[in-house]
mmCIF file as gemmi writes it, N, C-alpha and C atoms, coordinates in Angstrom:
data_model
loop_
_atom_site.group_PDB
_atom_site.id
_atom_site.type_symbol
_atom_site.label_atom_id
_atom_site.label_alt_id
_atom_site.label_comp_id
_atom_site.label_asym_id
_atom_site.label_entity_id
_atom_site.label_seq_id
_atom_site.pdbx_PDB_ins_code
_atom_site.Cartn_x
_atom_site.Cartn_y
_atom_site.Cartn_z
_atom_site.occupancy
_atom_site.B_iso_or_equiv
_atom_site.pdbx_formal_charge
_atom_site.auth_seq_id
_atom_site.auth_asym_id
_atom_site.pdbx_PDB_model_num
ATOM 1 N N . UNK Axp A 1 ? -2.13 -10.08 -0.054 1 0 ? 1 A 1
ATOM 2 C CA . UNK Axp A 1 ? -0.886 -9.398 -0.263 1 0 ? 1 A 1
ATOM 3 C C . UNK Axp A 1 ? -0.634 -8.519 0.96 1 0 ? 1 A 1
ATOM 4 N N . UNK Axp A 2 ? 0.501 -8.673 1.571 1 0 ? 2 A 1
ATOM 5 C CA . UNK Axp A 2 ? 0.869 -7.846 2.718 1 0 ? 2 A 1
ATOM 6 C C . UNK Axp A 2 ? 1.888 -6.808 2.259 1 0 ? 2 A 1
ATOM 7 N N . UNK Axp A 3 ? 1.595 -5.542 2.55 1 0 ? 3 A 1
ATOM 8 C CA . UNK Axp A 3 ? 2.518 -4.456 2.225 1 0 ? 3 A 1
ATOM 9 C C . UNK Axp A 3 ? 2.707 -3.588 3.454 1 0 ? 3 A 1
ATOM 10 N N . UNK Axp A 4 ? 3.813 -2.89 3.476 1 0 ? 4 A 1
ATOM 11 C CA . UNK Axp A 4 ? 4.019 -1.858 4.499 1 0 ? 4 A 1
ATOM 12 C C . UNK Axp A 4 ? 4.024 -0.535 3.773 1 0 ? 4 A 1
ATOM 13 N N . UNK Axp A 5 ? 3.236 0.406 4.279 1 0 ? 5 A 1
ATOM 14 C CA . UNK Axp A 5 ? 3.061 1.694 3.618 1 0 ? 5 A 1
ATOM 15 C C . UNK Axp A 5 ? 3.47 2.799 4.571 1 0 ? 5 A 1
ATOM 16 N N . UNK Axp A 6 ? 4.251 3.752 4.066 1 0 ? 6 A 1
ATOM 17 C CA . UNK Axp A 6 ? 4.642 4.922 4.843 1 0 ? 6 A 1
ATOM 18 C C . UNK Axp A 6 ? 3.654 6.035 4.522 1 0 ? 6 A 1
ATOM 19 N N . UNK Axp A 7 ? 2.788 6.348 5.476 1 0 ? 7 A 1
ATOM 20 C CA . UNK Axp A 7 ? 1.773 7.37 5.276 1 0 ? 7 A 1
ATOM 21 C C . UNK Axp A 7 ? 2.253 8.743 5.717 1 0 ? 7 A 1
ATOM 22 N N . UNK Axp A 8 ? 1.687 9.781 5.07 1 0 ? 8 A 1
ATOM 23 C CA . UNK Axp A 8 ? 2.075 11.155 5.405 1 0 ? 8 A 1
ATOM 24 C C . UNK Axp A 8 ? 0.973 11.914 6.145 1 0 ? 8 A 1
ATOM 25 N N . UNK Axp A 9 ? -0.117 11.232 6.51 1 0 ? 9 A 1
ATOM 26 C CA . UNK Axp A 9 ? -1.191 11.862 7.275 1 0 ? 9 A 1
ATOM 27 C C . UNK Axp A 9 ? -2.051 12.817 6.479 1 0 ? 9 A 1
ATOM 28 N N . UNK Axp A 10 ? -1.928 12.83 5.155 1 0 ? 10 A 1
ATOM 29 C CA . UNK Axp A 10 ? -2.633 13.793 4.314 1 0 ? 10 A 1
ATOM 30 C C . UNK Axp A 10 ? -4.056 13.384 3.961 1 0 ? 10 A 1
ATOM 31 N N . UNK Axp A 11 ? -4.418 12.132 4.222 1 0 ? 11 A 1
ATOM 32 C CA . UNK Axp A 11 ? -5.697 11.566 3.812 1 0 ? 11 A 1
ATOM 33 C C . UNK Axp A 11 ? -5.832 11.424 2.301 1 0 ? 11 A 1
ATOM 34 N N . UNK Axp A 12 ? -4.727 11.55 1.583 1 0 ? 12 A 1
ATOM 35 C CA . UNK Axp A 12 ? -4.736 11.284 0.151 1 0 ? 12 A 1
ATOM 36 C C . UNK Axp A 12 ? -5.043 9.815 -0.093 1 0 ? 12 A 1
ATOM 37 N N . UNK Axp A 13 ? -5.727 9.502 -1.193 1 0 ? 13 A 1
ATOM 38 C CA . UNK Axp A 13 ? -6.133 8.139 -1.498 1 0 ? 13 A 1
ATOM 39 C C . UNK Axp A 13 ? -4.971 7.348 -2.101 1 0 ? 13 A 1
ATOM 40 N N . UNK Axp A 14 ? -4.753 6.142 -1.606 1 0 ? 14 A 1
ATOM 41 C CA . UNK Axp A 14 ? -3.721 5.253 -2.115 1 0 ? 14 A 1
ATOM 42 C C . UNK Axp A 14 ? -4.375 4.119 -2.904 1 0 ? 14 A 1
ATOM 43 N N . UNK Axp A 15 ? -3.86 3.871 -4.103 1 0 ? 15 A 1
ATOM 44 C CA . UNK Axp A 15 ? -4.339 2.804 -4.97 1 0 ? 15 A 1
ATOM 45 C C . UNK Axp A 15 ? -3.155 1.951 -5.393 1 0 ? 15 A 1
ATOM 46 N N . UNK Axp A 16 ? -3.305 0.63 -5.35 1 0 ? 16 A 1
ATOM 47 C CA . UNK Axp A 16 ? -2.273 -0.28 -5.831 1 0 ? 16 A 1
ATOM 48 C C . UNK Axp A 16 ? -2.705 -0.872 -7.161 1 0 ? 16 A 1
ATOM 49 N N . UNK Axp A 17 ? -1.72 -1.036 -8.055 1 0 ? 17 A 1
ATOM 50 C CA . UNK Axp A 17 ? -1.959 -1.671 -9.354 1 0 ? 17 A 1
ATOM 51 C C . UNK Axp A 17 ? -1.007 -2.844 -9.505 1 0 ? 17 A 1
ATOM 52 N N . UNK Axp A 18 ? -1.52 -3.933 -10.038 1 0 ? 18 A 1
ATOM 53 C CA . UNK Axp A 18 ? -0.725 -5.146 -10.233 1 0 ? 18 A 1
ATOM 54 C C . UNK Axp A 18 ? -0.973 -5.644 -11.655 1 0 ? 18 A 1
ATOM 55 N N . UNK Axp A 19 ? 0.099 -6.079 -12.328 1 0 ? 19 A 1
ATOM 56 C CA . UNK Axp A 19 ? -0.059 -6.757 -13.61 1 0 ? 19 A 1
ATOM 57 C C . UNK Axp A 19 ? 0.419 -8.196 -13.436 1 0 ? 19 A 1
ATOM 58 N N . UNK Axp A 20 ? -0.406 -9.139 -13.865 1 0 ? 20 A 1
ATOM 59 C CA . UNK Axp A 20 ? -0.05 -10.547 -13.667 1 0 ? 20 A 1
ATOM 60 C C . UNK Axp A 20 ? 0.716 -11.111 -14.867 1 0 ? 20 A 1
ATOM 61 N N . UNK Axp A 21 ? 1.026 -12.385 -14.803 1 0 ? 21 A 1
ATOM 62 C CA . UNK Axp A 21 ? 1.826 -13.055 -15.84 1 0 ? 21 A 1
ATOM 63 C C . UNK Axp A 21 ? 1.138 -13.069 -17.196 1 0 ? 21 A 1
ATOM 64 N N . UNK Axp A 22 ? -0.184 -12.934 -17.228 1 0 ? 22 A 1
ATOM 65 C CA . UNK Axp A 22 ? -0.937 -12.957 -18.483 1 0 ? 22 A 1
ATOM 66 C C . UNK Axp A 22 ? -1.195 -11.552 -19.03 1 0 ? 22 A 1
ATOM 67 N N . UNK Axp A 23 ? -0.643 -10.529 -18.356 1 0 ? 23 A 1
ATOM 68 C CA . UNK Axp A 23 ? -0.854 -9.151 -18.793 1 0 ? 23 A 1
ATOM 69 C C . UNK Axp A 23 ? -2.154 -8.54 -18.309 1 0 ? 23 A 1
ATOM 70 N N . UNK Axp A 24 ? -2.85 -9.249 -17.425 1 0 ? 24 A 1
ATOM 71 C CA . UNK Axp A 24 ? -4.085 -8.71 -16.857 1 0 ? 24 A 1
ATOM 72 C C . UNK Axp A 24 ? -3.733 -7.679 -15.788 1 0 ? 24 A 1
ATOM 73 N N . UNK Axp A 25 ? -4.434 -6.549 -15.811 1 0 ? 25 A 1
ATOM 74 C CA . UNK Axp A 25 ? -4.165 -5.457 -14.867 1 0 ? 25 A 1
ATOM 75 C C . UNK Axp A 25 ? -5.243 -5.448 -13.786 1 0 ? 25 A 1
ATOM 76 N N . UNK Axp A 26 ? -4.794 -5.341 -12.538 1 0 ? 26 A 1
ATOM 77 C CA . UNK Axp A 26 ? -5.676 -5.307 -11.376 1 0 ? 26 A 1
ATOM 78 C C . UNK Axp A 26 ? -5.458 -4.013 -10.618 1 0 ? 26 A 1
ATOM 79 N N . UNK Axp A 27 ? -6.548 -3.428 -10.103 1 0 ? 27 A 1
ATOM 80 C CA . UNK Axp A 27 ? -6.479 -2.173 -9.354 1 0 ? 27 A 1
ATOM 81 C C . UNK Axp A 27 ? -7.289 -2.325 -8.075 1 0 ? 27 A 1
ATOM 82 N N . UNK Axp A 28 ? -6.709 -1.867 -6.969 1 0 ? 28 A 1
ATOM 83 C CA . UNK Axp A 28 ? -7.391 -1.943 -5.668 1 0 ? 28 A 1
ATOM 84 C C . UNK Axp A 28 ? -7.172 -0.646 -4.902 1 0 ? 28 A 1
ATOM 85 N N . UNK Axp A 29 ? -8.248 0 -4.462 1 0 ? 29 A 1
ATOM 86 C CA . UNK Axp A 29 ? -8.132 1.166 -3.592 1 0 ? 29 A 1
ATOM 87 C C . UNK Axp A 29 ? -7.789 0.693 -2.197 1 0 ? 29 A 1
ATOM 88 N N . UNK Axp A 30 ? -6.68 1.193 -1.658 1 0 ? 30 A 1
ATOM 89 C CA . UNK Axp A 30 ? -6.24 0.822 -0.312 1 0 ? 30 A 1
ATOM 90 C C . UNK Axp A 30 ? -6.965 1.661 0.722 1 0 ? 30 A 1
ATOM 91 N N . UNK Axp A 31 ? -7.173 2.927 0.409 1 0 ? 31 A 1
ATOM 92 C CA . UNK Axp A 31 ? -7.841 3.839 1.333 1 0 ? 31 A 1
ATOM 93 C C . UNK Axp A 31 ? -7.036 5.107 1.527 1 0 ? 31 A 1
ATOM 94 N N . UNK Axp A 32 ? -7.416 5.881 2.527 1 0 ? 32 A 1
ATOM 95 C CA . UNK Axp A 32 ? -6.773 7.165 2.794 1 0 ? 32 A 1
ATOM 96 C C . UNK Axp A 32 ? -5.491 6.99 3.598 1 0 ? 32 A 1
ATOM 97 N N . UNK Axp A 33 ? -4.492 7.797 3.281 1 0 ? 33 A 1
ATOM 98 C CA . UNK Axp A 33 ? -3.236 7.824 4.05 1 0 ? 33 A 1
ATOM 99 C C . UNK Axp A 33 ? -3.454 8.686 5.29 1 0 ? 33 A 1
ATOM 100 N N . UNK Axp A 34 ? -4.21 8.156 6.239 1 0 ? 34 A 1
ATOM 101 C CA . UNK Axp A 34 ? -4.61 8.922 7.419 1 0 ? 34 A 1
ATOM 102 C C . UNK Axp A 34 ? -3.597 8.823 8.556 1 0 ? 34 A 1
ATOM 103 N N . UNK Axp A 35 ? -2.544 8.052 8.383 1 0 ? 35 A 1
ATOM 104 C CA . UNK Axp A 35 ? -1.545 7.853 9.423 1 0 ? 35 A 1
ATOM 105 C C . UNK Axp A 35 ? -0.208 8.43 8.969 1 0 ? 35 A 1
ATOM 106 N N . UNK Axp A 36 ? 0.699 8.564 9.944 1 0 ? 36 A 1
ATOM 107 C CA . UNK Axp A 36 ? 2.066 8.966 9.621 1 0 ? 36 A 1
ATOM 108 C C . UNK Axp A 36 ? 3.008 7.838 10.031 1 0 ? 36 A 1
ATOM 109 N N . UNK Axp A 37 ? 4.028 7.63 9.228 1 0 ? 37 A 1
ATOM 110 C CA . UNK Axp A 37 ? 4.975 6.565 9.493 1 0 ? 37 A 1
ATOM 111 C C . UNK Axp A 37 ? 4.555 5.267 8.814 1 0 ? 37 A 1
ATOM 112 N N . UNK Axp A 38 ? 5.283 4.202 9.115 1 0 ? 38 A 1
ATOM 113 C CA . UNK Axp A 38 ? 5.046 2.898 8.511 1 0 ? 38 A 1
ATOM 114 C C . UNK Axp A 38 ? 3.864 2.197 9.164 1 0 ? 38 A 1
ATOM 115 N N . UNK Axp A 39 ? 3.048 1.543 8.334 1 0 ? 39 A 1
ATOM 116 C CA . UNK Axp A 39 ? 1.923 0.763 8.838 1 0 ? 39 A 1
ATOM 117 C C . UNK Axp A 39 ? 1.732 -0.456 7.929 1 0 ? 39 A 1
ATOM 118 N N . UNK Axp A 40 ? 1.516 -1.644 8.507 1 0 ? 40 A 1
ATOM 119 C CA . UNK Axp A 40 ? 1.222 -2.804 7.666 1 0 ? 40 A 1
ATOM 120 C C . UNK Axp A 40 ? -0.198 -2.722 7.111 1 0 ? 40 A 1
ATOM 121 N N . UNK Axp A 41 ? -0.356 -3.127 5.864 1 0 ? 41 A 1
ATOM 122 C CA . UNK Axp A 41 ? -1.665 -3.16 5.219 1 0 ? 41 A 1
ATOM 123 C C . UNK Axp A 41 ? -1.81 -4.524 4.552 1 0 ? 41 A 1
ATOM 124 N N . UNK Axp A 42 ? -2.911 -5.204 4.796 1 0 ? 42 A 1
ATOM 125 C CA . UNK Axp A 42 ? -3.173 -6.499 4.184 1 0 ? 42 A 1
ATOM 126 C C . UNK Axp A 42 ? -4.32 -6.356 3.201 1 0 ? 42 A 1
ATOM 127 N N . UNK Axp A 43 ? -4.075 -6.815 1.974 1 0 ? 43 A 1
ATOM 128 C CA . UNK Axp A 43 ? -5.092 -6.778 0.925 1 0 ? 43 A 1
ATOM 129 C C . UNK Axp A 43 ? -5.368 -8.207 0.48 1 0 ? 43 A 1
ATOM 130 N N . UNK Axp A 44 ? -6.604 -8.619 0.557 1 0 ? 44 A 1
ATOM 131 C CA . UNK Axp A 44 ? -6.966 -9.961 0.098 1 0 ? 44 A 1
ATOM 132 C C . UNK Axp A 44 ? -6.808 -10.041 -1.417 1 0 ? 44 A 1
ATOM 133 N N . UNK Axp A 45 ? -6.239 -11.136 -1.889 1 0 ? 45 A 1
ATOM 134 C CA . UNK Axp A 45 ? -6.165 -11.391 -3.32 1 0 ? 45 A 1
ATOM 135 C C . UNK Axp A 45 ? -7.449 -12.134 -3.678 1 0 ? 45 A 1
ATOM 136 N N . UNK Axp A 46 ? -8.446 -11.356 -4.08 1 0 ? 46 A 1
ATOM 137 C CA . UNK Axp A 46 ? -9.763 -11.924 -4.345 1 0 ? 46 A 1
ATOM 138 C C . UNK Axp A 46 ? -10.41 -11.2 -5.519 1 0 ? 46 A 1
ATOM 139 N N . UNK Axp A 47 ? -11.644 -11.452 -5.745 1 0 ? 47 A 1
ATOM 140 C CA . UNK Axp A 47 ? -12.34 -10.885 -6.915 1 0 ? 47 A 1
ATOM 141 C C . UNK Axp A 47 ? -12.845 -9.461 -6.694 1 0 ? 47 A 1
ATOM 142 N N . UNK Axp A 48 ? -12.477 -8.824 -5.588 1 0 ? 48 A 1
ATOM 143 C CA . UNK Axp A 48 ? -12.884 -7.43 -5.362 1 0 ? 48 A 1
ATOM 144 C C . UNK Axp A 48 ? -11.979 -6.443 -6.089 1 0 ? 48 A 1
ATOM 145 N N . UNK Axp A 49 ? -10.864 -6.91 -6.657 1 0 ? 49 A 1
ATOM 146 C CA . UNK Axp A 49 ? -9.973 -6.043 -7.425 1 0 ? 49 A 1
ATOM 147 C C . UNK Axp A 49 ? -10.605 -5.781 -8.8 1 0 ? 49 A 1
ATOM 148 N N . UNK Axp A 50 ? -10.613 -4.521 -9.23 1 0 ? 50 A 1
ATOM 149 C CA . UNK Axp A 50 ? -11.031 -4.215 -10.597 1 0 ? 50 A 1
ATOM 150 C C . UNK Axp A 50 ? -9.968 -4.794 -11.529 1 0 ? 50 A 1
ATOM 151 N N . UNK Axp A 51 ? -10.384 -5.301 -12.703 1 0 ? 51 A 1
ATOM 152 C CA . UNK Axp A 51 ? -9.403 -5.91 -13.602 1 0 ? 51 A 1
ATOM 153 C C . UNK Axp A 51 ? -9.785 -5.683 -15.058 1 0 ? 51 A 1
ATOM 154 N N . UNK Axp A 52 ? -8.771 -5.725 -15.927 1 0 ? 52 A 1
ATOM 155 C CA . UNK Axp A 52 ? -8.973 -5.575 -17.37 1 0 ? 52 A 1
ATOM 156 C C . UNK Axp A 52 ? -7.732 -6.078 -18.097 1 0 ? 52 A 1
ATOM 157 N N . UNK Axp A 53 ? -7.853 -6.225 -19.41 1 0 ? 53 A 1
ATOM 158 C CA . UNK Axp A 53 ? -6.767 -6.623 -20.311 1 0 ? 53 A 1
ATOM 159 C C . UNK Axp A 53 ? -6.339 -8.072 -20.062 1 0 ? 53 A 1
ATOM 160 N N . UNK Axp A 54 ? -5.249 -8.474 -20.692 1 0 ? 54 A 1
ATOM 161 C CA . UNK Axp A 54 ? -4.759 -9.842 -20.54 1 0 ? 54 A 1
ATOM 162 C C . UNK Axp A 54 ? -5.855 -10.857 -20.826 1 0 ? 54 A 1
ATOM 163 N N . UNK Axp A 55 ? -5.925 -11.928 -20.066 1 0 ? 55 A 1
ATOM 164 C CA . UNK Axp A 55 ? -6.983 -12.92 -20.263 1 0 ? 55 A 1
ATOM 165 C C . UNK Axp A 55 ? -8.282 -12.531 -19.553 1 0 ? 55 A 1
ATOM 166 N N . UNK Axp A 56 ? -8.25 -11.452 -18.783 1 0 ? 56 A 1
ATOM 167 C CA . UNK Axp A 56 ? -9.43 -10.842 -18.153 1 0 ? 56 A 1
ATOM 168 C C . UNK Axp A 56 ? -10.315 -11.856 -17.423 1 0 ? 56 A 1
ATOM 169 N N . UNK Axp A 57 ? -9.67 -12.788 -16.702 1 0 ? 57 A 1
ATOM 170 C CA . UNK Axp A 57 ? -10.445 -13.786 -15.958 1 0 ? 57 A 1
ATOM 171 C C . UNK Axp A 57 ? -10.63 -13.444 -14.484 1 0 ? 57 A 1
ATOM 172 N N . UNK Axp A 58 ? -10.024 -12.332 -14.031 1 0 ? 58 A 1
ATOM 173 C CA . UNK Axp A 58 ? -10.185 -11.918 -12.638 1 0 ? 58 A 1
ATOM 174 C C . UNK Axp A 58 ? -9.332 -12.679 -11.65 1 0 ? 58 A 1
ATOM 175 N N . UNK Axp A 59 ? -8.44 -13.519 -12.151 1 0 ? 59 A 1
ATOM 176 C CA . UNK Axp A 59 ? -7.545 -14.299 -11.291 1 0 ? 59 A 1
ATOM 177 C C . UNK Axp A 59 ? -6.125 -13.812 -11.504 1 0 ? 59 A 1
ATOM 178 N N . UNK Axp A 60 ? -5.418 -13.486 -10.413 1 0 ? 60 A 1
ATOM 179 C CA . UNK Axp A 60 ? -4.038 -13.027 -10.524 1 0 ? 60 A 1
ATOM 180 C C . UNK Axp A 60 ? -3.151 -14.248 -10.779 1 0 ? 60 A 1
ATOM 181 N N . UNK Axp A 61 ? -2.647 -14.331 -12.021 1 0 ? 61 A 1
ATOM 182 C CA . UNK Axp A 61 ? -1.771 -15.432 -12.42 1 0 ? 61 A 1
ATOM 183 C C . UNK Axp A 61 ? -0.333 -15.084 -12.071 1 0 ? 61 A 1
ATOM 184 N N . UNK Axp A 62 ? 0.327 -15.988 -11.348 1 0 ? 62 A 1
ATOM 185 C CA . UNK Axp A 62 ? 1.711 -15.759 -10.93 1 0 ? 62 A 1
ATOM 186 C C . UNK Axp A 62 ? 2.667 -16.18 -12.024 1 0 ? 62 A 1
ATOM 187 N N . UNK Axp A 63 ? 3.825 -15.568 -12.097 1 0 ? 63 A 1
ATOM 188 C CA . UNK Axp A 63 ? 4.313 -14.516 -11.205 1 0 ? 63 A 1
ATOM 189 C C . UNK Axp A 63 ? 3.766 -13.145 -11.612 1 0 ? 63 A 1
ATOM 190 N N . UNK Axp A 64 ? 3.641 -12.274 -10.64 1 0 ? 64 A 1
ATOM 191 C CA . UNK Axp A 64 ? 3.244 -10.895 -10.894 1 0 ? 64 A 1
ATOM 192 C C . UNK Axp A 64 ? 4.392 -10.204 -11.607 1 0 ? 64 A 1
ATOM 193 N N . UNK Axp A 65 ? 4.097 -9.476 -12.678 1 0 ? 65 A 1
ATOM 194 C CA . UNK Axp A 65 ? 5.168 -8.84 -13.445 1 0 ? 65 A 1
ATOM 195 C C . UNK Axp A 65 ? 5.384 -7.382 -13.082 1 0 ? 65 A 1
ATOM 196 N N . UNK Axp A 66 ? 4.354 -6.696 -12.567 1 0 ? 66 A 1
ATOM 197 C CA . UNK Axp A 66 ? 4.502 -5.288 -12.178 1 0 ? 66 A 1
ATOM 198 C C . UNK Axp A 66 ? 3.627 -4.983 -10.971 1 0 ? 66 A 1
ATOM 199 N N . UNK Axp A 67 ? 4.127 -4.111 -10.109 1 0 ? 67 A 1
ATOM 200 C CA . UNK Axp A 67 ? 3.343 -3.589 -8.994 1 0 ? 67 A 1
ATOM 201 C C . UNK Axp A 67 ? 3.625 -2.094 -8.92 1 0 ? 67 A 1
ATOM 202 N N . UNK Axp A 68 ? 2.568 -1.297 -8.803 1 0 ? 68 A 1
ATOM 203 C CA . UNK Axp A 68 ? 2.736 0.154 -8.726 1 0 ? 68 A 1
ATOM 204 C C . UNK Axp A 68 ? 1.77 0.723 -7.696 1 0 ? 68 A 1
ATOM 205 N N . UNK Axp A 69 ? 2.141 1.841 -7.115 1 0 ? 69 A 1
ATOM 206 C CA . UNK Axp A 69 ? 1.282 2.544 -6.159 1 0 ? 69 A 1
ATOM 207 C C . UNK Axp A 69 ? 1.003 3.932 -6.702 1 0 ? 69 A 1
ATOM 208 N N . UNK Axp A 70 ? -0.188 4.428 -6.438 1 0 ? 70 A 1
ATOM 209 C CA . UNK Axp A 70 ? -0.58 5.767 -6.885 1 0 ? 70 A 1
ATOM 210 C C . UNK Axp A 70 ? -1.291 6.468 -5.734 1 0 ? 70 A 1
ATOM 211 N N . UNK Axp A 71 ? -1.014 7.748 -5.588 1 0 ? 71 A 1
ATOM 212 C CA . UNK Axp A 71 ? -1.721 8.556 -4.595 1 0 ? 71 A 1
ATOM 213 C C . UNK Axp A 71 ? -2.39 9.725 -5.29 1 0 ? 71 A 1
ATOM 214 N N . UNK Axp A 72 ? -3.418 10.259 -4.652 1 0 ? 72 A 1
ATOM 215 C CA . UNK Axp A 72 ? -4.074 11.444 -5.193 1 0 ? 72 A 1
ATOM 216 C C . UNK Axp A 72 ? -3.191 12.657 -4.935 1 0 ? 72 A 1
ATOM 217 N N . UNK Axp A 73 ? -3.496 13.741 -5.59 1 0 ? 73 A 1
ATOM 218 C CA . UNK Axp A 73 ? -2.729 14.981 -5.441 1 0 ? 73 A 1
ATOM 219 C C . UNK Axp A 73 ? -2.753 15.491 -4.003 1 0 ? 73 A 1
ATOM 220 N N . UNK Axp A 74 ? -3.696 15.034 -3.214 1 0 ? 74 A 1
ATOM 221 C CA . UNK Axp A 74 ? -3.824 15.487 -1.833 1 0 ? 74 A 1
ATOM 222 C C . UNK Axp A 74 ? -2.627 15.068 -0.974 1 0 ? 74 A 1
ATOM 223 N N . UNK Axp A 75 ? -2.014 13.932 -1.323 1 0 ? 75 A 1
ATOM 224 C CA . UNK Axp A 75 ? -0.871 13.456 -0.541 1 0 ? 75 A 1
ATOM 225 C C . UNK Axp A 75 ? 0.266 14.473 -0.632 1 0 ? 75 A 1
ATOM 226 N N . UNK Axp A 76 ? 0.786 14.894 0.51 1 0 ? 76 A 1
ATOM 227 C CA . UNK Axp A 76 ? 1.798 15.948 0.559 1 0 ? 76 A 1
ATOM 228 C C . UNK Axp A 76 ? 3.191 15.435 0.247 1 0 ? 76 A 1
ATOM 229 N N . UNK Axp A 77 ? 3.446 14.226 0.615 1 0 ? 77 A 1
ATOM 230 C CA . UNK Axp A 77 ? 4.811 13.725 0.486 1 0 ? 77 A 1
ATOM 231 C C . UNK Axp A 77 ? 4.868 12.449 -0.321 1 0 ? 77 A 1
ATOM 232 N N . UNK Axp A 78 ? 5.937 11.774 -0.183 1 0 ? 78 A 1
ATOM 233 C CA . UNK Axp A 78 ? 6.143 10.519 -0.891 1 0 ? 78 A 1
ATOM 234 C C . UNK Axp A 78 ? 5.493 9.385 -0.108 1 0 ? 78 A 1
ATOM 235 N N . UNK Axp A 79 ? 4.885 8.483 -0.821 1 0 ? 79 A 1
ATOM 236 C CA . UNK Axp A 79 ? 4.319 7.287 -0.21 1 0 ? 79 A 1
ATOM 237 C C . UNK Axp A 79 ? 5.265 6.144 -0.513 1 0 ? 79 A 1
ATOM 238 N N . UNK Axp A 80 ? 5.893 5.594 0.497 1 0 ? 80 A 1
ATOM 239 C CA . UNK Axp A 80 ? 6.782 4.453 0.311 1 0 ? 80 A 1
ATOM 240 C C . UNK Axp A 80 ? 6.046 3.193 0.674 1 0 ? 80 A 1
ATOM 241 N N . UNK Axp A 81 ? 6.341 2.111 -0.005 1 0 ? 81 A 1
ATOM 242 C CA . UNK Axp A 81 ? 5.723 0.843 0.308 1 0 ? 81 A 1
ATOM 243 C C . UNK Axp A 81 ? 6.666 -0.289 -0.069 1 0 ? 81 A 1
ATOM 244 N N . UNK Axp A 82 ? 6.457 -1.409 0.566 1 0 ? 82 A 1
ATOM 245 C CA . UNK Axp A 82 ? 7.228 -2.604 0.271 1 0 ? 82 A 1
ATOM 246 C C . UNK Axp A 82 ? 6.317 -3.815 0.39 1 0 ? 82 A 1
ATOM 247 N N . UNK Axp A 83 ? 6.461 -4.769 -0.499 1 0 ? 83 A 1
ATOM 248 C CA . UNK Axp A 83 ? 5.65 -5.981 -0.455 1 0 ? 83 A 1
ATOM 249 C C . UNK Axp A 83 ? 6.284 -6.968 0.507 1 0 ? 83 A 1
ATOM 250 N N . UNK Axp A 84 ? 5.507 -7.474 1.43 1 0 ? 84 A 1
ATOM 251 C CA . UNK Axp A 84 ? 6.006 -8.454 2.392 1 0 ? 84 A 1
ATOM 252 C C . UNK Axp A 84 ? 5.734 -9.872 1.909 1 0 ? 84 A 1
ATOM 253 N N . UNK Axp A 85 ? 4.594 -10.113 1.335 1 0 ? 85 A 1
ATOM 254 C CA . UNK Axp A 85 ? 4.267 -11.424 0.753 1 0 ? 85 A 1
ATOM 255 C C . UNK Axp A 85 ? 3.055 -11.301 -0.121 1 0 ? 85 A 1
């Protein structure tokens, strides 16, 4: 999954969450927002994502129904992101 993330340089932790077509939820820590401005981030769609619920098979079944981003309280500003593919 390729995303572009707007970092605020706060080093706050960014986590992405995805829900697949079967209702399975996947979570992946992206890392610290150590940069400022837009930066491309590539996340492999593999078995390193934590997962639960749905059919709980660890495979992201398409189409993805939800995508969300979360930052820790340390992040000072808004974290913007967009999915590229």
